[in-house]
C-alpha positions as CSV (number, residue, x, y, z in Angstrom):
1,X,0.0,-0.1,0.0
2,X,3.1,2.3,0.3
3,X,3.1,2.5,-3.5
4,X,-0.3,3.9,-4.1
5,X,0.3,7.4,-2.3
6,X,3.6,7.6,-4.5
7,X,1.6,7.1,-7.9
8,X,-0.9,9.5,-6.8
9,X,1.8,12.1,-5.8
10,X,3.7,11.8,-9.0
11,X,0.5,11.7,-10.9
12,X,0.8,8.3,-12.5
13,X,-2.9,8.0,-12.3
14,X,-3.3,5.2,-14.8
15,X,-0.8,3.1,-12.7
16,X,-2.6,3.9,-9.6
17,X,-5.9,2.9,-11.1
18,X,-4.4,-0.5,-12.2
19,X,-2.8,-0.8,-8.7
20,X,-6.1,-0.5,-7.0
21,X,-7.8,-2.9,-9.4
22,X,-5.0,-5.6,-9.2
23,X,-5.1,-5.3,-5.4
24,X,-9.0,-5.6,-5.1
25,X,-9.0,-8.6,-7.5
26,X,-6.1,-10.4,-5.6
27,X,-7.6,-9.6,-2.0
28,X,-11.2,-10.6,-3.0
29,X,-10.7,-13.6,-5.5
30,X,-10.0,-16.0,-2.7
31,X,-13.2,-14.9,-0.7
32,X,-15.2,-15.3,-3.9
33,X,-13.9,-18.7,-4.8
34,X,-13.2,-20.2,-1.4
35,X,-15.3,-18.5,1.0
36,X,-15.5,-20.3,4.1
37,X,-18.9,-21.4,5.4
38,X,-20.2,-19.7,8.3
39,X,-17.2,-17.5,8.8
40,X,-15.6,-14.5,7.8
41,X,-13.6,-14.1,4.5
42,X,-9.9,-14.5,4.4
43,X,-9.4,-10.8,3.5
44,X,-11.7,-9.4,6.2
45,X,-9.9,-11.9,8.7
46,X,-6.5,-10.5,7.6
47,X,-7.6,-6.7,8.1
48,X,-9.1,-7.6,11.4
49,X,-6.3,-9.9,12.7
50,X,-3.1,-8.8,11.1
51,X,-3.2,-5.4,9.3
52,X,-5.5,-3.4,11.7
53,X,-4.0,-4.5,15.0
54,X,-0.5,-4.1,13.8
55,X,-1.3,-0.5,13.1
56,X,-3.0,0.0,16.5
57,X,-6.6,-0.5,15.3
58,X,-8.2,-2.9,17.8
59,X,-4.9,-4.5,19.0
60,X,-7.0,-7.2,21.1
61,X,-8.3,-8.6,17.7
62,X,-5.2,-10.4,17.0
63,X,-5.2,-13.9,18.3
64,X,-1.2,-13.9,17.8
65,X,0.6,-10.6,17.7
66,X,3.7,-11.9,16.2
67,X,5.1,-8.4,15.8
68,X,5.1,-7.6,19.4
69,X,7.7,-7.6,21.7
70,X,11.6,-8.1,21.5
71,X,12.4,-10.2,18.8
72,X,15.9,-10.5,17.2
73,X,14.2,-11.8,14.0
74,X,12.2,-8.7,13.4
75,X,14.3,-6.4,11.1
76,X,12.2,-3.5,10.9
77,X,12.2,-0.2,12.6
78,X,9.6,-1.5,15.1
79,X,11.9,-4.5,15.8
80,X,14.7,-2.3,16.4
81,X,12.8,-0.1,18.6
82,X,11.5,-3.1,20.8
83,X,15.2,-4.4,21.1
84,X,15.8,-1.2,23.1
85,X,12.6,-0.2,24.9
86,X,10.7,-2.7,26.7
87,X,7.2,-2.5,25.1
88,X,5.4,-4.6,27.9
89,X,6.4,-2.5,30.9
90,X,7.1,0.9,29.2
91,X,4.5,1.0,26.5
92,X,4.1,4.7,26.4
93,X,7.7,5.3,25.9
94,X,7.8,2.6,23.4
95,X,5.2,4.1,21.4
96,X,6.8,7.5,21.5
97,X,10.2,6.1,20.5
98,X,8.5,4.3,17.7
99,X,6.6,7.1,16.4
100,X,9.8,9.2,16.5
101,X,11.9,6.5,14.6
102,X,9.0,6.1,12.0
103,X,8.5,9.9,11.7
104,X,12.0,10.8,11.2
105,X,12.3,8.0,8.6
106,X,9.2,8.9,6.7
107,X,10.3,12.7,6.6
108,X,13.8,11.7,5.0
109,X,12.2,9.2,2.4
110,X,9.3,11.3,1.8
111,X,11.4,14.5,1.1
112,X,13.8,12.5,-1.3
113,X,10.6,11.2,-3.2
114,X,9.3,14.6,-3.3
115,X,12.2,16.4,-4.8
116,X,13.0,13.3,-7.2
117,X,12.2,14.6,-10.7
118,X,9.3,12.9,-12.3
119,X,10.7,11.3,-15.2
120,X,11.9,7.7,-16.4
121,X,15.5,8.1,-15.2
122,X,14.3,8.6,-11.5
123,X,12.0,5.6,-11.4
124,X,14.8,3.2,-10.2
125,X,15.6,5.5,-7.2
126,X,12.1,6.1,-6.4
127,X,11.4,2.4,-6.4
128,X,14.3,1.7,-4.2
129,X,13.4,4.1,-1.8
130,X,9.7,2.7,-1.8
131,X,11.1,-0.9,-1.1
132,X,13.3,0.3,1.7
133,X,10.4,2.2,3.4
134,X,8.3,-1.1,2.9
135,X,10.9,-2.9,4.8
136,X,11.4,-0.4,7.5
137,X,8.0,0.5,8.3
138,X,6.5,-3.0,8.1
139,X,5.5,-4.2,11.8
140,X,7.4,-7.4,11.1
141,X,10.2,-7.8,8.6
142,X,12.0,-11.2,8.4
143,X,15.4,-11.7,6.9
144,X,13.9,-13.4,3.7
145,X,12.1,-10.0,3.0
146,X,15.5,-8.4,2.4
147,X,15.6,-9.8,-0.9
148,X,13.8,-6.7,-1.8
149,X,17.2,-4.8,-1.3
150,X,18.4,-6.2,-4.8
151,X,16.8,-3.2,-6.5
152,X,18.3,-0.7,-4.2
153,X,21.9,-2.2,-4.4
154,X,21.8,-2.6,-8.2
155,X,20.5,0.8,-8.8
156,X,23.3,2.4,-6.5
157,X,26.0,0.1,-8.3
158,X,24.8,1.2,-11.7
159,X,24.8,4.9,-10.7
160,X,28.1,4.5,-9.0
161,X,29.9,3.5,-12.0
162,X,29.4,6.8,-13.7
163,X,29.6,8.9,-10.4
164,X,32.7,11.1,-10.5
165,X,31.6,13.4,-7.6
166,X,30.7,11.1,-4.7
167,X,31.9,7.8,-6.1
168,X,34.1,7.0,-3.1
169,X,31.4,7.9,-0.6
170,X,29.0,5.5,-2.6
171,X,31.3,2.6,-2.5
172,X,31.9,3.1,1.0
173,X,28.1,3.2,1.8
174,X,27.5,0.1,-0.3
175,X,30.4,-1.8,1.2
176,X,29.0,-0.8,4.8
177,X,25.5,-1.8,3.9
178,X,26.4,-4.9,2.5
179,X,28.7,-5.8,5.6
180,X,25.7,-5.1,7.9
181,X,23.1,-6.8,6.1
182,X,24.7,-9.7,4.7
183,X,28.2,-10.5,6.2
184,X,26.9,-10.3,9.7
185,X,24.4,-13.1,9.3
186,X,26.0,-16.0,7.6
187,X,27.7,-19.2,8.4
188,X,31.2,-17.7,7.8
189,X,31.0,-15.4,11.1
190,X,29.3,-17.9,13.3
191,X,25.9,-18.1,15.2
192,X,27.3,-16.1,18.2
193,X,28.2,-13.1,16.2
194,X,24.9,-13.3,14.2
195,X,22.9,-13.3,17.2
196,X,25.0,-10.3,18.4
197,X,24.4,-8.4,15.1
198,X,20.7,-9.2,15.1
199,X,20.4,-7.9,18.8
200,X,21.9,-4.8,17.6
201,X,19.7,-4.4,14.5
202,X,22.6,-4.6,12.1
203,X,20.3,-5.4,9.1
204,X,18.1,-2.3,9.8
205,X,21.1,-0.1,10.3
206,X,22.6,-1.5,7.0
207,X,19.6,-0.5,5.2
208,X,19.3,2.9,6.7
209,X,22.9,3.9,5.6
210,X,21.9,3.5,1.9
211,X,19.8,6.5,2.3
212,X,23.0,8.5,2.7
213,X,24.1,7.8,-0.9
214,X,20.5,8.1,-2.1
215,X,20.4,11.5,-0.6
216,X,23.7,12.6,-2.3
217,X,22.6,11.5,-5.7
218,X,19.4,13.2,-5.5
219,X,21.0,16.5,-4.4
220,X,23.5,16.1,-7.1
221,X,20.6,15.8,-9.6
222,X,18.8,18.8,-8.2
223,X,22.2,20.8,-8.4
224,X,22.9,19.5,-11.9
225,X,19.5,20.8,-13.3
226,X,20.2,24.3,-11.8
227,X,23.9,24.3,-12.9
228,X,24.6,22.1,-15.9
229,X,27.9,20.3,-15.7
230,X,29.8,18.1,-18.2
231,X,28.1,14.7,-18.7
232,X,31.2,12.6,-17.2
233,X,31.0,14.4,-13.9
234,X,27.6,13.2,-13.0
235,X,25.8,10.0,-12.4
236,X,22.8,11.0,-14.2
237,X,22.6,11.5,-17.9
238,X,19.9,13.8,-18.7
239,X,18.9,17.2,-20.2
240,X,21.3,19.3,-18.5
241,X,24.5,17.3,-19.8
242,X,22.7,17.5,-23.4
243,X,22.5,21.2,-23.0
């Protein structure tokens, strides 16, 4: 659902309409074809027992709130906050800390999406930011969900090859992110180190650090549009260089 506001903001109205149609069909077809007898539909059950409670709507409606409490296997912002603030005994503090973390993240990503130009060259960056937001803002994000970082990594690698301004910073960011997200959680480092890394939200930090290079690239693009530079000096080919 994080993609729909973006499509509307960028005025991709046809894509937004297609999104709503496909989402509605994918959500309702199972109920239409395999509706349980004498019970609620699958989609309404998901809204009432998973989606709603995870967003604070009727929390008692969830028979198993798998996103609550400290869990080193929850690699979202909520999971990172819950490892540092006891949700059960300091609920108000936890809610405030989570709101602050989510709010800061949304301001940063929302600003980057807002200033990103509306044209095909920016779609890869916009899509990468949306996938990162999906991972971070989800109540529960497991390690397997981090396959979504393939697009951000490929986008940053491709742009870094032609980036003559912040190339070293980009490579440092990519190396640090790869270390935190991938190297800290495999058999080569051992189970004890992996558990330590998970307890300190290494995967979350490795994802957030990518925003540094994305911000630099977006700022560079804005500067380039105002003050055109030779094509070789920028990671973004476009109208400014052609002029």
